[in-house]
Structures are given as C-alpha cells and as structure tokens.
TIMAR-757555 format. One record per residue (C-alpha): residue number from 1; residue in three letters; x, y, z. Coordinates in steps of 0.25 Angstrom, whole numbers, padded with zeros to 4 digits. Layout:
// TIMAR-757555
+-----+-----+-------+-------+-------+
|   n | res |    c1 |    c2 |    c3 |
+-----+-----+-------+-------+-------+
| NUM | ala |     X |     Y |     Z |
...
+-----+-----+-------+-------+-------+
***
This chain:
// TIMAR-757555
+-----+-----+-------+-------+-------+
|   n | res |    c1 |    c2 |    c3 |
+-----+-----+-------+-------+-------+
|   1 | met | -0367 | -0777 | -0223 |
|   2 | his | -0354 | -0769 | -0224 |
|   3 | leu | -0361 | -0760 | -0235 |
|   4 | ile | -0373 | -0757 | -0226 |
|   5 | trp | -0364 | -0752 | -0215 |
|   6 | thr | -0356 | -0744 | -0225 |
|   7 | asp | -0369 | -0737 | -0230 |
|   8 | ile | -0373 | -0734 | -0216 |
|   9 | leu | -0360 | -0729 | -0211 |
|  10 | thr | -0354 | -0722 | -0223 |
|  11 | pro | -0359 | -0708 | -0225 |
|  12 | gly | -0362 | -0706 | -0240 |
|  13 | val | -0358 | -0691 | -0240 |
|  14 | pro | -0345 | -0686 | -0234 |
|  15 | leu | -0346 | -0681 | -0220 |
|  16 | leu | -0341 | -0667 | -0223 |
|  17 | asp | -0352 | -0666 | -0234 |
|  18 | lys | -0362 | -0670 | -0223 |
|  19 | val | -0357 | -0660 | -0213 |
|  20 | ile | -0358 | -0649 | -0224 |
|  21 | arg | -0372 | -0653 | -0228 |
|  22 | thr | -0377 | -0654 | -0214 |
|  23 | val | -0371 | -0640 | -0210 |
|  24 | ala | -0377 | -0634 | -0223 |
|  25 | val | -0391 | -0639 | -0220 |
|  26 | tyr | -0391 | -0636 | -0206 |
|  27 | phe | -0388 | -0621 | -0208 |
|  28 | phe | -0398 | -0621 | -0220 |
|  29 | leu | -0409 | -0626 | -0211 |
|  30 | leu | -0405 | -0616 | -0200 |
|  31 | val | -0406 | -0604 | -0209 |
|  32 | gly | -0418 | -0609 | -0216 |
|  33 | leu | -0426 | -0612 | -0203 |
|  34 | arg | -0422 | -0598 | -0198 |
|  35 | leu | -0427 | -0591 | -0210 |
|  36 | ala | -0440 | -0599 | -0210 |
|  37 | gly | -0443 | -0594 | -0196 |
|  38 | lys | -0445 | -0598 | -0182 |
|  39 | arg | -0459 | -0604 | -0186 |
|  40 | glu | -0451 | -0616 | -0193 |
|  41 | leu | -0445 | -0620 | -0180 |
|  42 | gly | -0457 | -0619 | -0170 |
|  43 | gln | -0471 | -0617 | -0175 |
|  44 | leu | -0472 | -0627 | -0186 |
|  45 | asn | -0484 | -0628 | -0195 |
|  46 | pro | -0486 | -0641 | -0204 |
|  47 | phe | -0479 | -0633 | -0216 |
|  48 | asp | -0467 | -0630 | -0208 |
|  49 | leu | -0466 | -0644 | -0203 |
|  50 | val | -0466 | -0650 | -0217 |
|  51 | val | -0456 | -0640 | -0221 |
|  52 | leu | -0446 | -0644 | -0210 |
|  53 | leu | -0448 | -0659 | -0212 |
|  54 | val | -0446 | -0657 | -0227 |
|  55 | leu | -0434 | -0648 | -0224 |
|  56 | ser | -0427 | -0659 | -0216 |
|  57 | asn | -0429 | -0669 | -0226 |
|  58 | thr | -0424 | -0660 | -0237 |
|  59 | val | -0411 | -0656 | -0230 |
|  60 | gln | -0408 | -0671 | -0226 |
|  61 | asn | -0402 | -0674 | -0239 |
|  62 | ala | -0394 | -0661 | -0239 |
|  63 | ile | -0388 | -0666 | -0226 |
|  64 | ile | -0385 | -0681 | -0229 |
|  65 | gly | -0383 | -0680 | -0244 |
|  66 | asn | -0383 | -0694 | -0250 |
|  67 | asp | -0379 | -0700 | -0237 |
|  68 | asn | -0388 | -0711 | -0232 |
|  69 | ser | -0379 | -0717 | -0222 |
|  70 | leu | -0381 | -0717 | -0207 |
|  71 | ala | -0368 | -0711 | -0204 |
|  72 | gly | -0370 | -0700 | -0214 |
|  73 | gly | -0384 | -0697 | -0208 |
|  74 | leu | -0378 | -0697 | -0193 |
|  75 | phe | -0367 | -0689 | -0197 |
|  76 | gly | -0376 | -0678 | -0203 |
|  77 | ala | -0385 | -0678 | -0190 |
|  78 | val | -0372 | -0677 | -0181 |
|  79 | val | -0367 | -0665 | -0190 |
|  80 | leu | -0381 | -0658 | -0189 |
|  81 | leu | -0382 | -0660 | -0174 |
|  82 | val | -0368 | -0655 | -0171 |
|  83 | leu | -0370 | -0643 | -0181 |
|  84 | asn | -0383 | -0640 | -0173 |
|  85 | tyr | -0376 | -0641 | -0160 |
|  86 | ala | -0365 | -0632 | -0165 |
|  87 | val | -0375 | -0621 | -0170 |
|  88 | val | -0384 | -0621 | -0158 |
|  89 | arg | -0371 | -0620 | -0149 |
|  90 | phe | -0365 | -0609 | -0157 |
|  91 | leu | -0378 | -0601 | -0157 |
|  92 | phe | -0380 | -0603 | -0142 |
|  93 | leu | -0366 | -0597 | -0140 |
|  94 | his | -0369 | -0585 | -0150 |
|  95 | pro | -0383 | -0580 | -0146 |
|  96 | arg | -0383 | -0568 | -0156 |
|  97 | leu | -0381 | -0578 | -0167 |
|  98 | asp | -0392 | -0587 | -0161 |
|  99 | arg | -0402 | -0576 | -0161 |
| 100 | leu | -0398 | -0573 | -0175 |
| 101 | ala | -0400 | -0587 | -0179 |
| 102 | glu | -0413 | -0590 | -0171 |
| 103 | gly | -0419 | -0576 | -0173 |
| 104 | arg | -0428 | -0570 | -0162 |
| 105 | asp | -0442 | -0573 | -0156 |
| 106 | val | -0454 | -0566 | -0163 |
| 107 | met | -0465 | -0560 | -0155 |
| 108 | leu | -0479 | -0564 | -0160 |
| 109 | ile | -0488 | -0559 | -0150 |
| 110 | arg | -0486 | -0547 | -0141 |
| 111 | asp | -0496 | -0543 | -0130 |
| 112 | gly | -0507 | -0552 | -0136 |
| 113 | lys | -0506 | -0547 | -0150 |
| 114 | val | -0501 | -0556 | -0161 |
| 115 | leu | -0490 | -0550 | -0170 |
| 116 | glu | -0496 | -0554 | -0183 |
| 117 | arg | -0484 | -0548 | -0191 |
| 118 | arg | -0474 | -0557 | -0184 |
| 119 | leu | -0483 | -0569 | -0185 |
| 120 | arg | -0483 | -0567 | -0200 |
| 121 | arg | -0468 | -0565 | -0200 |
| 122 | glu | -0466 | -0578 | -0193 |
| 123 | leu | -0477 | -0585 | -0201 |
| 124 | ile | -0485 | -0589 | -0189 |
| 125 | thr | -0500 | -0588 | -0190 |
| 126 | arg | -0509 | -0583 | -0179 |
| 127 | ser | -0516 | -0596 | -0178 |
| 128 | glu | -0502 | -0603 | -0176 |
| 129 | leu | -0499 | -0593 | -0165 |
| 130 | ala | -0512 | -0596 | -0158 |
| 131 | ser | -0510 | -0611 | -0159 |
| 132 | ala | -0496 | -0610 | -0153 |
| 133 | ala | -0502 | -0601 | -0142 |
| 134 | arg | -0513 | -0612 | -0139 |
| 135 | lys | -0502 | -0622 | -0138 |
| 136 | gln | -0497 | -0614 | -0126 |
| 137 | gly | -0511 | -0613 | -0120 |
| 138 | ile | -0514 | -0599 | -0125 |
| 139 | asp | -0527 | -0597 | -0132 |
| 140 | asp | -0527 | -0582 | -0134 |
| 141 | leu | -0516 | -0575 | -0141 |
| 142 | ser | -0520 | -0562 | -0134 |
| 143 | thr | -0516 | -0567 | -0121 |
| 144 | ile | -0501 | -0569 | -0125 |
| 145 | glu | -0491 | -0558 | -0121 |
| 146 | cys | -0481 | -0562 | -0132 |
| 147 | ala | -0479 | -0574 | -0141 |
| 148 | arg | -0465 | -0576 | -0148 |
| 149 | leu | -0460 | -0585 | -0159 |
| 150 | glu | -0447 | -0590 | -0153 |
| 151 | val | -0434 | -0592 | -0160 |
| 152 | gly | -0436 | -0607 | -0160 |
| 153 | gly | -0450 | -0606 | -0166 |
| 154 | thr | -0459 | -0608 | -0154 |
| 155 | leu | -0470 | -0598 | -0150 |
| 156 | thr | -0470 | -0593 | -0135 |
| 157 | phe | -0481 | -0586 | -0129 |
| 158 | val | -0482 | -0577 | -0116 |
| 159 | leu | -0495 | -0574 | -0110 |
| 160 | lys | -0499 | -0561 | -0106 |
| 161 | his | -0499 | -0558 | -0091 |
| 162 | pro | -0513 | -0556 | -0085 |
| 163 | thr | -0518 | -0542 | -0082 |
| 164 | asn | -0520 | -0539 | -0067 |
| 165 | glu | -0535 | -0541 | -0069 |
| 166 | glu | -0533 | -0554 | -0076 |
| 167 | gly | -0523 | -0559 | -0066 |
| 168 | trp | -0533 | -0556 | -0054 |
| 169 | arg | -0544 | -0562 | -0062 |
| 170 | asp | -0536 | -0575 | -0063 |
| 171 | val | -0533 | -0575 | -0048 |
| 172 | ile | -0547 | -0573 | -0044 |
| 173 | thr | -0552 | -0584 | -0054 |
| 174 | gln | -0541 | -0593 | -0048 |
| 175 | arg | -0545 | -0590 | -0034 |
| 176 | leu | -0560 | -0591 | -0037 |
| 177 | asp | -0557 | -0605 | -0043 |
| 178 | arg | -0550 | -0609 | -0030 |
| 179 | leu | -0561 | -0604 | -0022 |
| 180 | glu | -0572 | -0611 | -0030 |
| 181 | gly | -0564 | -0624 | -0028 |
| 182 | lys | -0563 | -0622 | -0013 |
| 183 | ile | -0578 | -0620 | -0013 |
| 184 | glu | -0581 | -0632 | -0021 |
| 185 | arg | -0573 | -0641 | -0011 |
| 186 | val | -0580 | -0635 |  0001 |
| 187 | leu | -0593 | -0637 | -0006 |
| 188 | asp | -0589 | -0652 | -0009 |
| 189 | glu | -0585 | -0654 |  0005 |
| 190 | val | -0598 | -0648 |  0010 |
| 191 | arg | -0606 | -0657 |  0001 |
| 192 | ala | -0598 | -0669 |  0005 |
| 193 | arg | -0601 | -0667 |  0020 |
| 194 | arg | -0616 | -0664 |  0017 |
| 195 | asp | -0617 | -0677 |  0009 |
| 196 | gly | -0609 | -0685 |  0019 |
| 197 | ala | -0618 | -0680 |  0031 |
+-----+-----+-------+-------+-------+
***
C-alpha cells in the first residue's frame, strides 16, 4: 500500500526539470502556432484539427518526461496555468508587444469584393469563407461591406447598409405586410359576423 502512494505522489522527474520542460514547450507552441497563422486558431478544417490533436499528444512527453506520477502531472499543469496567466497579464500591460505577438486582423472582403490574394495568403478557400458567412446568416458575399480574419482566428462580417432605394423598398414592404395583416383580420371579423348572423 505504501508503495502505491509513493508511486502516485512522488514525481519521477525533478521539479525544476519539469518547470524548464513546461516553459520550453509553452513558448515553442506559442511561436509555432503564431507562424502557422490565425487559421489554426479559429477556422479549423479536419486536417488542422488532426495536427492540433497529434501536436498535443507529441508534446505531452516533452513536458512530463518519464514521470507518470499524479503529483508530477498536477505540478506540470499548475506550471502551465501560472505561466499562461503571467504571459497574458504581461501582454495586457504591454499592448505593443501584444500586437506584435498576436498580429493584426486581415481584411478578406471589402465593399462586397473578395480579396483573393489575402485569402490565398491566409490559406482560406472561397468556399470556407462562404460557409462561415452562411453560419452567420449571410447567403451572398456581395452583400458584405467587409469581412475580417480577426487575430484570434475568427471571421467577422459586416453587412452593407442598404441604399436609399433599398431602404424605402424595405419600409414599404413592411408597411404593406402590416396593412395586409389588418385587412385579413377585418375580413375574418366580417366573415365571422356573416356566418354568425
């Protein structure tokens, strides 16, 4: 019984070794994901997902080493969480470094026109862009004022404002719909009175 608790609670690797491993892997992944582009973070296709899953399994052993103890695993997790908090806080307090680390957003559509060169640079296909727009209820890319690939990897869309003519057409259509509804209610009341009499 004592041997089991010793295996569970005694780290198999010195704690300083685990700290160094965790810090090295953390910064390697930060740089690697930054170089891989924003797509890896937000717009995952099946290939990207496989790479991220295999990547996490690959670096697991680099963090824990030959340590299979509960204490060693928990210590590695605590180091990772504390390190992440410290980096996020540091970047929050230093906005210029944060912009350098995260990069900038990228315009993909301007005035309803898809910027093909930027799509290619970000490795986003036109069909992936259209699919992301449809998820936000936008069926036609030409109705989009601008679309951006944000620094976090998400796609945001802003619709064009309707022209005066389109705006008036919408107002008239809405008013006609309301008027039609009122006429239907009046006709229903007239029919009900006629049938009741």
